C-alpha positions, 0 to 999 in steps of 0.5 A: 045949501046944507049949512052941513060944511060939504067939500069935494076933490074932483080929479081927472083921471089922467095919470099919477096923482100930481103934489099940487093935486094932493095938496088941494085933496088934503085941504079940502078933506081937513076943511071939512073935516075940521068942521065935523063936514062931509067930503065927497070924491068925484071922478071928472072923466069928461075929457075922454081923450086925455083918459089914462088906463088904471088912472082911477085906481091910481087916484083911490090907492093914493087917497087910501095910502093917504088916509084921505077918506072920502064919505061919498063917492065911487062905491060909497054912495051917499045918495048923490050918485053916480060919481063918475061924470061919464055916467051923469050925462043925461043930468048936463043935457037936462040942465044945459036945456034948461039954460036955453030954455031960459035964455041963458045958453044956445045952440051953436052950429059953428064948423072946426074951420070956421072957428080956426079962422077966428085964432091969429097966427098963434093960435089965438082967438075967441068965439065972436057969438056967430050962433048967439041970436040965431034961436035954434031949436032941439029940433034944429039941432038935432037935424043938423047933427043928423046931417053931419054938422058940429052941434054944440051949446054954448052959454050966453055971457052978459056983453057989459058990466063986471062980475064979481065974486069974494075969495076966502084967501085972495079977497074980492076977484072982479072981471070986466063981461067984455073979457068973456067969451060964450064958452061951451058947455055941452061939446059935440060929443055930448061930454059936457065940459068941465067949465059946465058939470062941475058946477052942476055936480057941485050943485046936485051933490050939496058942495058948499066950500070949493078949494082948488088952485089959484089958476081958477082965480079969473076963471071963477066970475064964469062959473059965478054967472052959471049959479046965477043963471039957474038962481042957485046960492053960489058955494064959498071959494077956497082958491089955493097958492100957487105951488113952486119948485126949485132948481139945482141953481136955486131959482123958483118956478111953477113946480114940474117935472124938472124939479124932480119927483112930482107925483104922490107914486113917485116919492114913494116909490123913491121910499118917502113915507106917506105920513111924511109927505102928508105932513109936509104938504100940509105946510106948503101954503097953510100954518097952524094959528096956535102952535109952532109945532111941524109934526102932525098926524092926520088926526092932530092936522083935522084938529088944528086946520082952518081956513085963516091959516091959509097964505095967498103967497106961493108955496115952495116944494123943498125937497131937502125939507121933505127929506128932512121930515121924512129922515124924522119919520124914519128914525120913529119907525119900529125895527120891525116895520123900518126892516120890512122896507130897508131889508128887501133894498139891501138883500137885493144889491149885497153879496150873501156874506154880508150881514145886511140885518146889522147894515140895515140897523147902522142906516136906520138913523142916517138915511132920508128916504129908503132908495138913499140906502143904494146910494150910501153902500157903494162902499159895501158893494165894491172896494173903492179905489182910495186915497192913502190921504184919508189915513191922516187925521189930526185929531187922532194924529194919524198918518198912513205911515202909523196907520201901516204899523196898526194895520199889520200889528192887528192883522194876526190879532183879527185872523185869530178872533173865532167869535166875529161880532162888534163887542169881541172885535171892540174889545181885541182892539182896545186891548191892543191899543192899550198894550202898544200904549196907542190912542183906541180912536187911532187905532180904530181910525185905522182900521175903519178907513182900510175896511170902509175905504172912504172918508165917512161911514155909517158906523165905526171900524168894529161895526163895520167889520161885523158888517163884513164878516171875517174873510171879507174884512180880513181881504180889505186890511191886507189890501190896504196892507199893500197899498200903503207898501 
């Protein structure tokens, strides 16, 4: 096995990429790149029934969007291809037959009916080794298959002793061999199982470190036995902590769709930035050793990542924390980049008289994700029903009565304004406040409530009036006066 650290990401093309899979890809990538190593992408499509059309493109697009660049993989052969398992079937057949020749595997002819009979009423049951000592040959298998029989190749597991290995994160893991069943290596359709083909591929592709979720902790002894049967060196195993989600009641359980968007695709569609998602996911189970910094570019993650920083404790995917991360990334976006994302949303739901450029600018530092814009501008797209108590403000000493006075006074003044922009409107209202010996804040409060029709708005009175334009602003003030009457 090469001394060069080589990792791989081997997803199944069964749909959008789950956050847990993306974290595995990211950690595997960072482990290799932090050591100047090699990162391989391999598509594990041997479970033909679960394949989803277009899913490979989703995988490739996701890796590209997140900045995870593979050194070898589809369309990038580094000498170990092909990198799609369904194109490697002869390789698996060759190595399975080697195991049979060496006494570590055997042909099994058991029918589906017989296998089903071994299960209890809950559908649980393991293979009983019925064909283990039959010593069927390749010719027997071909004849049985030709007659319509079921033929698989099974691994011959040890029936006594223990199998152990050392995981970098969790330490030594051991299993009693009596708990192991003779697992299938090659299925009746000629396709290998994951349990077999990933071992062959990892060895042939020179993978030195296997990074995956800790749900494989107790399965790995079976894989170790395959390495041992072939006489190959085992790789270094790095099992990642479980990824949990938190529901609305604060209860924590394994991350799933009930917790919200759990695929990279869903998060991006909601308006989360790929770089923010990657930054946040990097901290779900890993902590940098020499800094308290939370914000990292991909290059900074490569420079800071180490296996020692991985935790064995479950990590909780917290949407509120992700929102905070994303809001900080949005704030740092250049105006033109921000506008490219915000303007299509605003232009799609706002009337033509709305100054969407001004509105976008007001929202720039106030949103957590781009789809939140839709929730934040309901007061813009319609005149919301309003409680007159909103006019009451202790700080500015306002109430419905004195706010009505301000609105009645300011209506003709505003109707006379020609240059309808924030600076002009602010100067006009400030001049009115001074002439009436009123606090400018009290005047602005009355106008903002009348125009915005809700307690909290992005922007003050004159900024909102610039967003609404003259006709709509005047119309809202008139409506407010009628309501106060």
